[in-house]
C-alpha positions as CSV (number, residue, x, y, z in Angstrom):
1,M,-89.8,-43.8,-84.7
2,R,-91.0,-41.5,-81.8
3,C,-92.8,-38.3,-83.0
4,P,-90.8,-35.3,-81.9
5,Y,-94.1,-33.3,-81.4
6,C,-96.3,-35.6,-79.5
7,G,-94.1,-38.5,-78.5
8,S,-96.2,-41.2,-80.2
9,L,-94.5,-44.3,-81.6
10,D,-97.0,-44.7,-84.4
11,D,-95.9,-43.2,-87.8
12,K,-95.9,-44.0,-91.5
13,V,-93.2,-43.4,-94.0
14,I,-94.3,-41.0,-96.8
15,E,-91.2,-40.8,-98.9
16,S,-87.7,-42.5,-98.9
17,R,-84.7,-41.1,-100.7
18,T,-81.2,-42.4,-101.0
19,M,-78.5,-39.8,-100.2
20,A,-74.8,-39.6,-100.1
21,N,-73.9,-42.1,-102.8
22,G,-76.2,-44.7,-101.1
23,E,-74.6,-44.3,-97.7
24,S,-77.8,-43.0,-96.1
25,I,-81.5,-42.9,-96.5
26,R,-83.7,-39.8,-95.9
27,R,-87.2,-40.7,-94.8
28,R,-90.2,-38.3,-94.5
29,R,-92.5,-39.6,-91.9
30,E,-96.0,-38.6,-90.7
31,C,-97.1,-39.3,-87.1
32,I,-100.5,-41.2,-87.2
33,S,-101.6,-39.7,-83.9
34,C,-101.1,-36.0,-84.5
35,G,-100.3,-35.7,-88.2
36,Y,-96.9,-34.0,-87.6
37,R,-94.4,-34.6,-90.4
38,F,-90.7,-35.0,-89.7
39,T,-87.5,-36.4,-91.3
40,S,-85.3,-39.2,-90.2
41,Y,-82.0,-40.4,-91.5
42,E,-80.6,-44.0,-91.7
43,R,-76.9,-44.7,-91.9
44,I,-74.9,-47.9,-91.9
45,E,-73.2,-48.3,-88.5
46,E,-69.5,-49.1,-89.1
47,K,-66.4,-49.2,-86.9
48,P,-65.6,-45.8,-85.6
49,F,-63.6,-43.5,-87.8
50,M,-61.0,-41.8,-85.6
51,V,-59.6,-38.3,-85.8
52,I,-56.0,-37.7,-84.6
53,K,-55.9,-34.3,-82.8
54,R,-52.8,-32.0,-82.9
55,D,-51.6,-33.2,-79.5
56,G,-51.9,-36.9,-80.6
57,R,-55.1,-37.8,-78.8
58,R,-57.6,-39.9,-80.8
59,Q,-61.3,-39.1,-80.9
60,P,-64.2,-40.7,-82.8
61,F,-65.1,-38.7,-85.9
62,D,-68.1,-36.5,-85.0
63,R,-70.4,-35.5,-88.0
64,E,-72.3,-33.0,-85.8
65,K,-69.1,-31.2,-84.7
66,L,-68.0,-31.0,-88.4
67,A,-71.5,-29.8,-89.5
68,K,-71.5,-27.1,-86.7
69,G,-68.1,-25.8,-87.9
70,I,-69.3,-25.6,-91.5
71,E,-72.6,-24.0,-90.5
72,R,-70.8,-21.4,-88.4
73,A,-68.6,-20.6,-91.5
74,L,-71.7,-20.4,-93.7
75,E,-73.8,-18.4,-91.2
76,K,-75.7,-15.6,-93.0
77,R,-74.3,-16.6,-96.3
78,P,-76.5,-17.2,-99.4
79,V,-76.1,-21.1,-99.2
80,A,-79.0,-23.5,-98.7
81,T,-79.0,-25.3,-95.4
82,A,-79.4,-28.6,-97.3
83,M,-76.0,-27.9,-98.8
84,V,-74.4,-28.2,-95.4
85,E,-75.5,-31.9,-95.2
86,N,-74.2,-32.5,-98.6
87,I,-70.9,-30.9,-97.8
88,V,-70.5,-33.0,-94.6
89,N,-71.4,-36.2,-96.5
90,E,-68.8,-35.3,-99.2
91,I,-66.1,-34.5,-96.7
92,E,-66.7,-37.7,-94.7
93,D,-66.7,-39.9,-97.9
94,K,-63.4,-38.2,-99.0
95,A,-61.9,-38.6,-95.6
96,V,-62.7,-42.3,-95.4
97,M,-61.4,-42.9,-99.0
98,S,-58.2,-40.9,-98.4
99,V,-57.0,-42.9,-95.5
100,K,-58.1,-46.3,-97.0
101,G,-58.1,-49.1,-94.3
102,S,-56.4,-47.2,-91.4
103,R,-59.8,-45.6,-90.3
104,E,-57.8,-42.6,-88.9
105,I,-57.3,-39.1,-90.2
106,S,-55.5,-36.1,-88.7
107,T,-57.3,-32.9,-87.9
108,A,-54.9,-31.1,-90.5
109,Q,-56.0,-33.5,-93.3
110,L,-59.7,-33.1,-92.3
111,G,-59.4,-29.2,-92.1
112,E,-57.8,-29.2,-95.6
113,L,-60.8,-31.2,-97.0
114,V,-63.2,-28.7,-95.5
115,L,-61.2,-25.7,-96.8
116,E,-61.1,-27.3,-100.3
117,R,-64.8,-27.8,-100.3
118,L,-65.7,-24.4,-98.9
119,H,-63.4,-22.7,-101.3
120,G,-65.7,-24.0,-104.1
121,V,-68.9,-23.0,-102.4
122,D,-68.3,-19.6,-100.8
123,K,-65.2,-17.5,-100.4
124,V,-66.4,-15.7,-97.3
125,A,-67.1,-19.1,-95.5
126,Y,-63.7,-20.3,-96.7
127,I,-62.0,-17.2,-95.0
128,R,-64.0,-17.6,-91.8
129,F,-63.2,-21.3,-91.5
130,A,-59.5,-20.6,-92.4
131,S,-59.2,-18.0,-89.8
132,V,-60.1,-20.5,-87.1
133,Y,-58.4,-23.6,-88.6
134,K,-55.2,-22.0,-89.5
135,H,-54.8,-20.0,-86.2
136,F,-53.8,-16.7,-87.7
137,E,-51.5,-15.0,-85.3
138,N,-51.8,-11.5,-86.7
139,L,-53.7,-9.3,-89.2
140,Q,-51.0,-9.8,-91.8
141,E,-51.6,-13.5,-92.0
142,F,-55.3,-12.9,-92.5
143,I,-54.7,-10.3,-95.2
144,N,-52.3,-12.6,-97.0
145,E,-55.0,-15.3,-97.1
146,V,-57.6,-12.9,-98.5
147,N,-55.1,-11.7,-101.1
148,K,-54.5,-15.3,-102.3
149,L,-58.2,-15.5,-103.0
150,G,-58.1,-12.2,-105.0
151,E,-55.2,-13.5,-107.1
152,E,-57.2,-16.5,-108.2
153,K,-59.7,-14.5,-110.2
């Protein structure tokens, strides 16, 4: 693994940890040349999981795009950054399990999985994500969604 600090290819693994129900491995590494410590992740490479867009196009599932959307919703909220990785792993696992062998999921289904997970984590992040995902046309739709959250208490 190339050191992100000095570019050396010599490193040693300090710690390995299984994550996401055994689907990935997190490794802490230390560069032998400069001593810089960094983290790498190992995942099984599978057939691409496809997302069906609203207009019918199909795109490969992009973990980074999902993570960025969730990070944006959780921005400046009291939620640990490690939680984002866990949320993305859980959503990806649920998405794969929900569509069984088809290896395809619609953006609507994926969005609902994200909303369901954010609802349990942070209500403000839920509203932020919902406002983009549900394409609120006016202020009243936004207020209705906030009121639904208030009714749940």
